N, C-alpha and C positions, 0 to 999 in steps of 0.2 A: 803846575800840577804834574806829578810824576807819572811814568808809564803805568804803574800799578793802579793808581786812582782813575786814570783815563780808561783803562780796560774795565774796571768795575763799573764806572758810570755807563759805559756802552752796554755792558751785560745787563744792567738793571734798568736800562732806558730812563735813567734819571738825568735831568738836565742840570748840569753843574756850571753855573755861569763862570766865565773867565774873570780875570781881575776886573772888578766892577766897583761901583760906588758903595757896595755893601761889604767889601773886603775888610775894612777896619773893624766892623762889627763882628765878623766871623772870627777874626784874630783874637778879639777880646774873649769870645766864648772858649776858644782853645786854651787861652791863658787862665780860664776859670773865673773870669770877671763878667759873670752873667748879667748882673744888674746894669752894668755899664753898657754891655752889648745890647740889651733890650731897650735902653734909652736911645741908643743910636738907631736901632731898627724902627722904633716908634716915630722918630723924626723923619726917617725915610718913608714910612707909610703916610705920614701926615703931609709930606711935601711931594709925593709922587707925581710925576708929570703926566702919567697915563694910567689907565686901569691895569695894564700889563705890568708896569713898573710897581704899582701898589701891590699886586699879587706876588711879585717876586720878593718884595720886602716882607710881606706877610708870611711867605714860606720860610724866609730866613728867621723870622720871629718864632715860627713853629719849631725850627731846629734849635734855636736858643733855649727854649723851654725843654727840649729833649736833652740838652746837656745837663739838666738838673733832674732828669727822669720824671718830668711832670707830664704824665699822659694826658690829663684833662686839658691843660693849656695848649699842648701840642695839637690835639685834634680840634680844638677851638679855632686855631689859626689855619690848620689845614682845611677846615670847612670853608673858611673865607676864600682860600685859593680855589677850592672846588666851585664855589659860587661864581668866581670870575670865569672859570672855564665853561660853566653853564651858559654864560652870555655869548660864548663863541660857538655853541653847538650848530647854529644855522649856517654860519660862515665857514667853519672848518670842522665839519662833523667827523672827518677821518682822524682828527687829532684830539678834539675836545673831550670826547667820552673816554678816550684812552688816558688822557691826562687826569681826568677826574678819578679814574680808577687808581692811577699811580699815586695821587695825593692821598687817597684814602688808605692805600697800602702803606705809604710812608708813615702816616700817623699810627697805623696798626703796629708797624714794626717797632716804633718807639714804645708803644703800650706793652707789647709782649716783653720787651727788654726791661721795662720798669716793673714788671710783675703784675700788671693789670690785665689778667688773662681774659676776663669776660669782655672787657672793652676791646681788647685786641681782636678777639674772635668776631665781634660785631663789626668792626671796621674792616677786617679782611673780607668778610662777606659783602660788605658795602662796596669795597673796591672791585671785587669780582662782578657784582651785579651792575655797577656803573660801567665797567669796561665792556660788558656784553651788550650794552645798549647801542654800541657803535653801529650805525647803518651799514648794511652790507658786509658785516664783519667776516673775515676769512676764517676758514677752519683752523689754520695755524694760530691765529689770534685767539680763537675760542679755546684751543688746547693750552695756550699760554696762560690764560686766566684760570683755567681748571688746575693747571700745574701749580700756580702760585697759591691758590686756595688750599690745595691738598698739602703743599709744602708747609704752609702756615699751621694748618690743623694738626699736622704731625708734631710740630714743635710744641704747640699748645698742649697736646695730649701728653707728650713726654714731660713737660713741666708739671703736669698734674699727676705724674707717676702712673699713667695708664698705658702699659706696654702694648696690650693687644690693639687698642685704638691707634696708638702711634704707628705701629707696624702696618696697620690697614691703610693709613693715610700715606705712608711712605710708598707702599705698593701702588696706590692710586696715583701718586705723583709720578712714579716711573711710567705708568701706563699713559698718563697725559703727555709725558715727555716723548714717548714713542710716536704719538700722533702728530708731533710738530714736524715742520719742514724747515722753513727759514729760521726759526727761533731755536732749533734744537742745539746747535753747536754752542751758542751762548749759554743757554739755560742748563745744559748738562754739567757745566762747571759748578753749579750750585747743589748738585747731588751729594758730593762728599761733605759739604758743609751741613746739609740736612742730616745725613746718616751719622755724622760725627756728633752733631748737636743732640740728636735723639739718644745716641749711645751714652753720651756724658750724663744727661739728666736721668737716664735709667740705670746708671751705675756700672756700665760696661766700659771701663776706662781704657782697656787695651784696644778695643775696637774704636773708641772715640779718638784715641791718639792716631791710629793708622789712617782713619778717614780724614781727620782734620789736617794732617800733614799733606794731604792731597788737595785740600780746599784752596780756593782763591784767597790770598792773604789780604787782610785789611785789619784795622784795629779791633774789630769785633772777633774775628776768628783767631787773632793772636791772643786775645783774652781767654777765649775758649780753650786754646792750647795751654795757656798758662794755668788755668784751673785744672785741666786734665793732668798736666805734669805734677801739680801739687797733690792731686789725689793718688798719683803713683809714687809719691815721695821723692820726686826729682825737682827739688826746689830751685836749684841753680838754673835749670832749663826754664822753669816757670818764670823766674825773674827776667831772664833774657827775653821771653815773649812779652812780658809787661813793659820792658824798656822800649821795645819796638812799637808797641801800641801807644805808649805815652808820648813818643816822638812824632806822632802823626799830626796832620794839620787840616784834616777835612772838616766839612760842615754838613754832615749827613748822618743818618742813623748809626752806621757802624762807628763813626768817629764820636758821635754824641754819647754813645755807651762806652766805647773802648777807652777813650782818653781819660775821662774822670775815674773810671774803674781801675785802670792801670796805675794811675798816679796814687790812688789810695793804697793799692797793693804795695807799691814801692815805698810808701811812707815818706815821700820827699827825697828819696835817694836819687 
């Protein structure tokens, strides 16, 4: 795993397992062999040696469906992972509720990227509410969940073409960011992605370009940059971004959207 992906994983608090028994399946998804990948993950689910291992395989299955932009199947499997973490609430309450919220947000991210905006909004709210159930939750953690929800709502509003609502949610996300202490340094890296995303979907391509160039790079933001360059008539630069995205190897929402999208844009080049 390269430095870029390690940083992204830390910033998003997403657990990305090291080379594991699931790695062959993830490689199949990256290669566009989804049916084979899911057969592999199903075997891993069926033969899991522990509930935790089964949940890990179910999460991998969720991401496999994400590579095909299948919101419904993704959240179906994310719910299974949430159900596992619900069994851990008594023994590790400081982690279980947080992970439940993370899994809901992960599914929501796939749904917004696949265009299922109503489902995305529902699952982002679910993630927010699950996360806030953490016993003795800190003010920093509360602000983090507010930030993530406002960040998501801004993107959804922009996708719907609602400029005023999107701008309100961007402002609310900034306000939540200012309330953070321990999480602020990590989360502020996601503001240029937010403002660039909103600007792109609202048709302000120069602002989108300026902000997305500041954003943390992953296959998703590279595709956003590619689309922005296309809108600005800079097709060579767009293809450069798509080549970067297509060469990625992650098994997470940015990769699940970016790799297939970029490969389609490149048309096999």
